[in-house]
C-alpha positions as CSV (number, residue, x, y, z in Angstrom):
1,X,1.7,-16.5,34.3
2,X,0.5,-14.0,31.6
3,X,-2.3,-12.6,33.9
4,X,0.2,-11.9,36.7
5,X,3.0,-10.3,34.7
6,X,4.3,-7.1,36.3
7,X,1.7,-7.1,39.0
8,X,2.5,-6.1,42.5
9,X,4.7,-3.4,44.1
10,X,7.2,-4.7,43.1
11,X,6.3,-7.7,40.9
12,X,7.5,-11.0,42.1
13,X,10.9,-12.0,40.4
14,X,9.4,-14.7,38.3
15,X,6.8,-12.3,36.8
16,X,9.1,-9.5,36.0
17,X,9.7,-8.4,32.4
18,X,13.2,-7.1,31.7
19,X,15.5,-6.3,28.8
20,X,16.8,-9.8,29.0
21,X,13.4,-11.6,28.6
22,X,11.0,-9.1,26.9
23,X,10.9,-11.0,23.5
24,X,10.4,-14.4,25.1
25,X,7.1,-16.1,25.8
26,X,5.2,-15.5,28.1
27,X,6.9,-12.2,28.9
28,X,6.2,-10.8,25.4
29,X,2.5,-10.8,26.1
30,X,3.1,-7.8,28.4
31,X,6.2,-6.4,26.9
32,X,5.0,-5.9,23.3
33,X,2.5,-3.2,24.4
34,X,4.7,-1.7,27.1
35,X,7.9,-1.3,25.1
36,X,8.6,2.2,26.2
37,X,8.9,1.0,29.8
38,X,11.8,-1.3,28.7
39,X,13.7,0.6,26.0
40,X,14.3,4.3,25.4
41,X,11.9,5.7,22.7
42,X,11.2,8.8,20.6
43,X,7.7,10.0,20.3
44,X,5.8,10.2,16.9
45,X,3.1,12.8,17.7
46,X,-0.3,12.7,16.0
47,X,-2.6,15.7,15.4
48,X,-5.6,15.6,17.8
49,X,-7.4,18.1,15.6
50,X,-7.0,16.0,12.4
51,X,-8.1,12.5,13.2
52,X,-9.5,10.3,10.4
53,X,-12.6,8.8,12.0
54,X,-13.4,5.2,11.2
55,X,-17.1,4.6,10.7
56,X,-18.3,1.5,12.5
57,X,-20.2,-1.2,10.6
58,X,-19.4,-4.2,12.8
59,X,-19.9,-7.7,11.5
60,X,-19.8,-11.0,13.3
61,X,-16.8,-12.9,11.9
62,X,-16.0,-15.1,14.9
63,X,-17.8,-18.1,13.3
64,X,-16.4,-17.6,9.9
65,X,-15.0,-21.0,8.7
66,X,-11.3,-21.1,7.9
67,X,-9.9,-23.9,5.8
68,X,-6.6,-24.5,7.6
69,X,-3.6,-26.2,6.0
70,X,-3.8,-29.9,6.4
71,X,-7.5,-30.1,5.8
72,X,-8.9,-29.0,9.2
73,X,-11.6,-26.4,9.3
74,X,-11.4,-23.8,12.2
75,X,-13.4,-20.8,13.1
76,X,-11.9,-17.3,12.7
77,X,-12.4,-16.7,16.4
78,X,-10.5,-19.8,17.3
79,X,-7.7,-18.8,14.9
80,X,-7.4,-15.5,16.7
81,X,-6.9,-17.3,20.0
82,X,-4.6,-19.9,18.6
83,X,-2.4,-17.3,17.0
84,X,-1.9,-15.3,20.3
85,X,-3.7,-12.2,18.9
86,X,-3.3,-9.1,21.0
87,X,-5.3,-6.8,18.7
88,X,-7.0,-7.0,15.3
89,X,-8.8,-4.4,13.2
90,X,-10.5,-5.1,9.9
91,X,-11.6,-2.4,7.5
92,X,-13.8,-2.9,4.5
93,X,-14.5,0.0,2.1
94,X,-13.1,2.2,4.8
95,X,-15.5,1.1,7.5
96,X,-14.5,-0.6,10.8
97,X,-16.2,-4.1,10.5
98,X,-14.3,-6.1,13.1
99,X,-12.1,-5.4,16.2
100,X,-10.8,-7.6,19.0
101,X,-8.2,-7.2,21.8
102,X,-6.5,-9.5,24.3
103,X,-3.7,-9.7,26.8
104,X,-4.5,-6.3,28.3
105,X,-4.6,-4.4,24.9
106,X,-7.2,-1.7,24.2
107,X,-8.0,0.3,21.1
108,X,-5.6,3.0,22.4
109,X,-2.7,0.8,23.3
110,X,0.5,1.0,21.2
111,X,1.9,-2.4,20.3
112,X,5.3,-3.1,18.7
113,X,5.3,-3.6,14.9
114,X,8.6,-5.5,14.8
115,X,9.4,-5.7,11.1
116,X,6.2,-4.1,9.9
117,X,8.2,-1.0,11.0
118,X,10.3,-1.6,7.8
119,X,7.2,-1.0,5.7
120,X,6.5,2.3,7.5
121,X,10.1,3.5,6.6
122,X,9.4,2.5,3.0
123,X,6.5,5.0,2.9
124,X,8.6,7.8,4.4
125,X,11.3,7.1,1.8
126,X,8.6,7.3,-0.9
127,X,7.5,10.8,0.3
128,X,11.1,12.0,0.4
129,X,11.8,10.6,-3.1
130,X,8.7,12.3,-4.4
131,X,9.9,15.6,-2.9
132,X,13.3,15.1,-4.5
133,X,15.1,15.0,-1.2
134,X,16.1,11.3,-1.7
135,X,17.4,9.7,-4.8
136,X,16.9,5.9,-4.5
137,X,19.4,5.2,-7.3
138,X,22.3,7.0,-5.6
139,X,25.0,5.2,-3.7
140,X,24.4,4.8,0.0
141,X,27.8,6.3,0.6
142,X,26.7,9.6,-1.0
143,X,24.5,10.0,2.1
144,X,26.4,8.0,4.7
145,X,30.1,8.1,3.8
146,X,30.8,6.4,7.1
147,X,30.1,3.0,5.5
148,X,32.5,3.4,2.6
149,X,34.9,0.8,4.0
150,X,32.2,-1.7,4.7
151,X,30.4,-4.3,2.6
152,X,27.9,-1.7,1.6
153,X,30.4,0.0,-0.7
154,X,28.9,0.2,-4.2
155,X,25.3,-0.5,-3.0
156,X,22.5,1.9,-3.7
157,X,19.5,3.1,-1.7
158,X,17.3,0.9,-3.9
159,X,19.3,-2.1,-2.8
160,X,18.5,-1.3,0.8
161,X,14.8,-0.7,0.0
162,X,14.5,-4.1,-1.8
163,X,16.8,-6.1,0.5
164,X,19.2,-6.9,-2.3
165,X,22.6,-6.1,-0.9
166,X,25.4,-8.7,-1.0
167,X,26.2,-8.3,2.7
168,X,26.9,-11.4,4.7
169,X,24.8,-11.4,7.9
170,X,22.9,-14.3,9.5
171,X,19.4,-13.1,10.6
172,X,19.0,-15.9,13.1
173,X,16.4,-14.8,15.7
174,X,17.2,-17.7,18.0
175,X,21.0,-17.1,18.1
176,X,22.6,-16.6,21.5
177,X,25.9,-15.2,20.2
178,X,27.4,-13.6,17.1
179,X,26.8,-10.5,15.1
180,X,23.0,-10.4,15.5
181,X,23.4,-10.3,19.3
182,X,26.0,-7.4,19.0
183,X,23.5,-5.7,16.6
184,X,20.7,-6.0,19.2
185,X,23.0,-4.7,21.9
186,X,23.9,-1.7,19.8
187,X,20.2,-0.8,19.4
188,X,19.5,-1.2,23.1
189,X,17.4,-4.3,22.6
190,X,19.7,-6.7,24.5
191,X,21.4,-6.2,27.8
192,X,25.2,-5.8,27.9
193,X,27.3,-8.5,29.5
194,X,29.0,-7.6,32.8
195,X,31.8,-5.1,32.2
196,X,30.9,-4.7,28.5
197,X,31.3,-1.2,27.1
198,X,28.1,0.3,25.6
199,X,27.8,0.4,21.8
200,X,25.5,2.2,19.4
201,X,23.8,1.4,16.2
202,X,25.7,3.7,13.8
203,X,29.1,2.6,15.1
204,X,28.0,-1.1,14.6
205,X,28.1,-0.7,10.8
206,X,31.9,-0.5,10.7
207,X,31.9,-4.2,11.6
208,X,30.0,-5.3,8.5
209,X,32.8,-5.8,6.0
210,X,32.0,-9.2,4.4
211,X,30.0,-9.7,1.2
212,X,29.4,-12.9,-0.7
213,X,28.0,-11.7,-3.9
214,X,27.3,-8.5,-5.9
215,X,24.7,-6.0,-4.8
216,X,21.4,-6.3,-6.7
217,X,21.1,-10.0,-6.7
218,X,18.8,-12.3,-4.7
219,X,16.3,-11.1,-2.1
220,X,18.3,-11.3,1.1
221,X,16.3,-10.3,4.2
222,X,18.5,-8.7,6.8
223,X,17.3,-6.1,9.2
224,X,20.6,-4.1,9.3
225,X,19.8,-3.0,5.7
226,X,16.7,-1.2,7.0
227,X,18.3,0.6,10.0
228,X,21.0,1.8,7.5
229,X,18.2,3.1,5.3
230,X,16.8,4.9,8.3
231,X,20.2,6.6,8.7
232,X,20.2,7.5,4.9
233,X,16.7,9.0,5.2
234,X,17.7,11.1,8.2
235,X,20.8,12.4,6.4
236,X,18.9,13.1,3.2
237,X,16.2,15.1,5.0
238,X,18.3,16.6,7.8
239,X,15.7,15.5,10.3
240,X,15.1,12.7,12.8
241,X,13.1,9.8,11.6
242,X,10.5,10.2,14.3
243,X,9.8,13.8,13.2
244,X,9.7,12.8,9.6
245,X,7.2,10.0,10.3
246,X,5.1,12.4,12.3
247,X,4.9,15.2,9.8
248,X,5.0,13.3,6.5
249,X,2.7,10.4,7.4
250,X,1.2,10.3,10.9
251,X,-0.4,13.7,11.2
252,X,-1.7,14.1,7.6
253,X,-3.0,10.5,7.6
254,X,-5.1,11.3,10.7
255,X,-3.7,9.0,13.3
256,X,-5.8,8.9,16.5
257,X,-2.9,8.2,18.8
258,X,0.7,9.2,19.0
259,X,3.1,6.4,18.1
260,X,6.7,5.9,19.1
261,X,10.0,4.2,18.1
262,X,12.8,2.7,20.1
263,X,16.2,4.5,19.9
264,X,19.7,3.6,20.9
265,X,21.7,5.5,23.6
266,X,22.6,8.2,21.0
267,X,19.1,8.5,19.6
268,X,19.4,6.3,16.4
269,X,16.0,4.9,15.6
270,X,15.3,1.1,15.2
271,X,13.6,1.5,11.9
272,X,13.9,-2.2,11.3
273,X,11.5,-3.2,14.1
274,X,11.0,-0.6,16.8
275,X,7.9,1.3,15.9
276,X,4.9,1.0,18.2
277,X,1.3,2.1,17.4
278,X,-2.3,1.5,18.1
279,X,-4.1,-1.2,16.1
280,X,-6.6,1.1,14.5
281,X,-3.7,3.4,13.4
282,X,-1.9,0.6,11.7
283,X,-5.2,-0.1,9.9
284,X,-5.3,3.6,8.9
285,X,-1.8,3.2,7.3
286,X,-3.2,0.3,5.4
287,X,-6.2,2.3,4.2
288,X,-3.8,5.1,3.1
289,X,-1.9,2.6,1.0
290,X,-5.1,1.1,-0.3
291,X,-6.2,4.6,-1.4
292,X,-2.9,4.9,-3.4
293,X,-1.4,7.3,-0.9
294,X,-4.2,9.7,-0.7
295,X,-6.6,10.9,2.1
296,X,-9.4,12.5,0.3
297,X,-8.1,15.2,-2.0
298,X,-4.7,15.3,-0.3
299,X,-1.9,13.1,-1.8
300,X,0.3,12.1,1.2
301,X,2.4,9.4,-0.5
302,X,3.1,9.7,-4.2
303,X,0.7,7.5,-6.1
304,X,3.6,6.5,-8.3
305,X,5.4,5.1,-5.3
306,X,2.5,2.8,-4.4
307,X,2.1,1.7,-8.0
308,X,5.9,0.9,-8.1
309,X,5.5,-1.3,-5.0
310,X,2.7,-3.2,-6.6
311,X,4.1,-3.6,-10.0
312,X,7.9,-3.4,-10.1
313,X,9.3,-6.0,-7.7
314,X,11.5,-8.8,-9.0
315,X,10.0,-12.3,-8.7
316,X,13.3,-14.0,-9.7
317,X,15.1,-12.2,-6.8
318,X,12.3,-13.4,-4.5
319,X,12.5,-17.0,-5.7
320,X,16.3,-17.0,-5.1
321,X,15.8,-15.7,-1.6
322,X,15.3,-17.2,1.8
323,X,11.6,-16.5,2.5
324,X,10.2,-18.8,-0.3
325,X,9.7,-21.6,2.3
326,X,7.2,-19.5,4.2
327,X,5.0,-18.8,1.2
328,X,5.0,-22.1,-0.8
329,X,3.4,-21.9,-4.2
330,X,2.9,-18.1,-4.1
331,X,4.1,-15.7,-6.8
332,X,5.8,-13.0,-4.7
333,X,8.0,-10.0,-4.8
334,X,9.5,-7.6,-2.3
335,X,9.6,-3.9,-3.1
336,X,10.4,-0.8,-0.9
337,X,9.9,-2.8,2.3
338,X,6.6,-4.4,1.3
339,X,5.7,-7.9,0.4
340,X,3.4,-8.4,-2.7
341,X,1.6,-11.6,-3.5
342,X,0.8,-11.3,-7.2
343,X,-2.3,-12.5,-8.9
344,X,-5.8,-11.3,-10.1
345,X,-6.3,-9.6,-6.7
346,X,-2.8,-8.7,-5.4
347,X,-2.2,-8.7,-1.7
348,X,0.3,-6.2,-0.1
349,X,1.6,-6.9,3.3
350,X,4.0,-6.0,6.1
351,X,5.3,-8.9,8.2
352,X,6.9,-8.9,11.6
353,X,8.2,-11.6,13.9
354,X,6.0,-13.0,16.6
355,X,2.9,-12.5,14.4
356,X,2.7,-8.8,13.4
357,X,0.8,-8.3,10.2
358,X,-0.7,-5.6,7.9
359,X,-2.6,-7.0,4.9
360,X,-4.0,-4.8,2.1
361,X,-6.3,-6.1,-0.6
362,X,-6.9,-3.0,-2.9
363,X,-9.2,-4.8,-5.3
364,X,-11.7,-5.8,-2.6
365,X,-11.0,-2.7,-0.4
366,X,-9.9,-4.8,2.6
367,X,-7.4,-3.9,5.3
368,X,-6.4,-6.2,8.1
369,X,-4.1,-5.1,11.0
370,X,-3.1,-7.8,13.4
371,X,-0.8,-7.7,16.5
372,X,0.2,-10.8,18.3
373,X,2.6,-12.2,21.0
374,X,3.4,-15.5,19.4
375,X,6.1,-17.5,21.2
376,X,8.3,-18.4,18.1
377,X,9.8,-15.5,16.1
378,X,9.0,-17.2,12.8
379,X,6.8,-20.2,12.5
380,X,5.8,-21.7,9.1
381,X,2.7,-23.3,10.4
382,X,1.5,-20.0,12.0
383,X,2.3,-18.1,8.9
384,X,0.3,-20.6,6.8
385,X,-2.6,-20.5,9.3
386,X,-2.6,-16.7,9.1
387,X,-2.7,-16.8,5.3
388,X,-5.7,-19.2,5.4
389,X,-7.6,-17.0,7.8
390,X,-6.9,-13.8,5.8
391,X,-8.0,-15.6,2.6
392,X,-11.2,-16.6,4.4
393,X,-11.9,-13.0,5.4
394,X,-11.1,-11.8,1.9
395,X,-13.5,-14.4,0.4
396,X,-16.3,-13.6,2.7
397,X,-16.1,-9.8,2.1
398,X,-15.6,-10.0,-1.6
399,X,-18.5,-12.4,-2.3
């Protein structure tokens, strides 16, 4: 069905992608790079006169052997096919060494980041913190008093950044009812039921009144934290997130294409998962982080913010959290919307459901940006296979 999705005038009913099915396989193979045709969006303009060019130095990595979990050896090319890859870009020492697209994607096509969007917001927060516009130790309610009567009372901006609030919220991507469905409806990601009144993201927060522990405890991954952080950031700066992302990161970084982000009916951005960008531009973000927030002589993100992400997360909070099962045996922390695998050569990453990834290996100067349209939202086997493939690339390029 994938090759025929949305073809024809009009497409046949069984091949139509809609708000009701856009995150389901096989419809996501078309939807993930046509999001603005499904959901309202806000543009994140680039600067055509300030593009950071990527020098090509292409290498043949398709036959690179990958030692998969369970003892099987696969090729890197086969891994890309098996993991439903829509686009991948690998940079080494700033040069473009590998690039591949599928499912109708091209080098210029924006693809949804899902929760890698969170990592983008973390960078914007870092710039604002460096400018003094945002104090990450202040209470959330200093910026957004509207949540004073919710479970967020007493939480700080840092608690949002590091996913350490005490809020009760079940982030079950396969749920068909309950708060997560109401949350998605409020963002415009799910259709309303017949006769149901429209909601909006900011009003949704008044429903979140239950906490089960103090703020600042274990790592508790819930996307509503990040969309609230987006609201905090907009209030602190007095500007829309899409404009902040454009002027603080996107244009100075030298993006080659404009990006965009989904918004609700009142313009609230889905900072937790709604950003869409070209694969090369995601790799450019990775290179900017690898360079400690600098592009040449211009410091775009404070170097201290990047260092804090690498060095100051809490491994005990991570170990007490719910994502340990996806990274067995790894020493990890989560800081400012970024995952960090500690060790002799630390690995930073952004992770999104259905196989969205950005990996950054500063020691070996490697950046890997990968978009996918995997059928399951989260799959331990696919995450393990991706980790094995990334380690194979890191090993080949660092030897």
